[in-house]
N, C-alpha and C positions, 0 to 999 in steps of 0.2 A: 669684781672688776669695776673700776671707776671710769667715768666718762666726763670730759670737760670740753665744751665748745668755746673756742676763742675767736673773736671777731673784732677788728679794729683795736687790738691791744687789750681787750677786756674779756673776762669770762662772761659768756651769754647764757650758758646752760650747764648744769651738772646733773649727773644721775649715777646710780649704782646698779650694776647688772649682777644678778646672783649666781654667776658662773665665773670660776677662776681656775688657776693652775691646779688647785687641789682636786677638782673634779676630774681633770685629765689624768692625774696620778691615780685616782681611784678607778677610773675606767681601765687603765693599764693593769692595775693590780687584779681586778676582777676578771678581765678578759684573758690575761696571760697566767692567771692563777699563781701569782707571786706576791710575797709580802710587800706592804706599802713602802717600806724603806728602800727596797730594791726597785720598785716601780718608779719611785722618784728619781733614783739614779739613772734608770733606763730612759726616762723622759728627758732628763737633762743631757745625757750623753748621745742618745741615738734617735730620739723622736723627730718626726717630720710632719708638719701640719698640712702638707699637700702631697698626697700619696703618689702622684705622677712624678714627683722629684726624687722619691726614694728608689734606690737601686734594688731591683727585685733579686739580684744575685747576692746581695750582701746579707749576712746573717748576724744575729746577736745572741749572746748567751743569756738565758733567762733563768735565774735561780728558782727552784721549786720550794714548796712549803715542806717543812719538816725535814726528814732525812732523805727525801727523794732527790735523785740526781738532777742537775741543771739540764735544761733543754736548749736546743738551738732553734730559733725561729727567724723567718725572713724579716728584714727591716721593713719591707713592704707591708707585712701584716701589722706591724706596730703603727705605721702611718695610717692604715685603714681603721685603726682603733681611734687614733688621735684626731684625724681630719673631721669627722662628724661633730665632735665637741667644739672644735674651733669654728666650724661653719655655724653651729648654733649660737655661739658667743657673738660672732661678727653679725649674724642675722639679727640678734636681739639689740645690738648697738645700732644697727641700721634702722630697725623699727623704732627705737627711741628717738633717733634723729628725725624720722618722719613725723612721729607723734608730737615732737616739740616744735615742728615747723621750721627747723633749722637745717634740713637736708641740703638745701642749696648753698648754705654758708660754707660747707666743707668742700666746695668745688676745688679749692686750692690744694686739698689733700688731707690725709690722715697721718698722725704721728702715733706710733705704738711705743709704749714704754712698759717697764716692768720685766720681771724674769721670763714670763711666758712669751714676751715679744721677741726674745732672742732665738726662739725655736726656728730651725730651718723650715722654710716654706710659709711661715706666718705672714710675711710681707706679701708674697705672691697671692696667697689665698685671700687676704684682706683686699687686695686690688681687684680680685674677681668679684667679691661681694659688694664693695663700695663703688666700683667703677670710677675711682679717682686715684691719683698717685698716693702711695703709702711709703713711709720711711720709718726707720728705727730711730727713736729719740734717745740721744745720749747727752749727758750734761756738757755744756759748752762754757767757755770763758772761765775755766777753773785752773788755778795755779797750784803747784805742789800736788802730791798724791794723784796726779792725773791718770796714772795707770790703774789706780784703784777706783776712782769715781767716774771714769769715762765708761760707764756701764748703764744700760737702760734700767737696771734694778734701782739705781740711785737717782733717776731723773727727777722724780717728784720732790724728794728731799732736798737735793741740790738746787732745784729750781726755786723752792720756797726760801732757802737760805740766800740765794742770789737776789731774789725779790726783796727780802728784808734788808740786805746790804744796800741795795740801790734805792729803795723807797722808804724804808722805815728808819734804818740806822742813821742816815744823814740828819734827820730831824732830831734824834736823841743823842747824837755823838757827844761824848763827854759828860752826859748826865748820869747820875748815879741812881740805881734802882735796887731795892732789896736791903738797904741799910748796911751793906758790907763795904761801901765806898768804891766798888768797882763799877765801871761803866758797862753797859750792855755789850759793847764790842769786846771789852776785856773778858767778860764772863763767857761769851761765845768762844773766843780764842782759847781760853783755858779749858773749856769743855772739849773742844776738838783735839787739843793737845793731849788731854787725858784719855780720850776714847779712840784716837787714831794714831 
């Protein structure tokens, strides 16, 4: 998990926290005794980061290992597996903010991005831990493919591209790099057309 603190339009601090969505998937696989690929699907489709938001009457089907039949477990049980890991992650981020001396800088709020930020209850749990407003960060000011890129999974990548467009490319517009005669903007446009 990556952490960046922005203040007055600039990055003031960055850090890496050694916990991410893969650990949540592993916790689900071990606790529910299901293969990792099923645990990932269960996490994406049913997990909730704040157990009080999970409906205790709702159940999910959990595939078993080998030839054993699938089991039905309460969604509340899944949330009770996931919540401690999210609490740990947010706690480590909060501790890093304290350590860096920038805890007061985040008074305006926290923005969560990435796939794990989409989980139900993540925003509410983060607000409990940080005691500031928290929101889901999705790419803004994107034309075309908006239904694809308006997703917190793409926030960092799209943000870097928008930054390059607004701050780097105007300086180099029309200049050729790499010897093939194409400008940076033409090469980026070509790459996007080929990959999306």
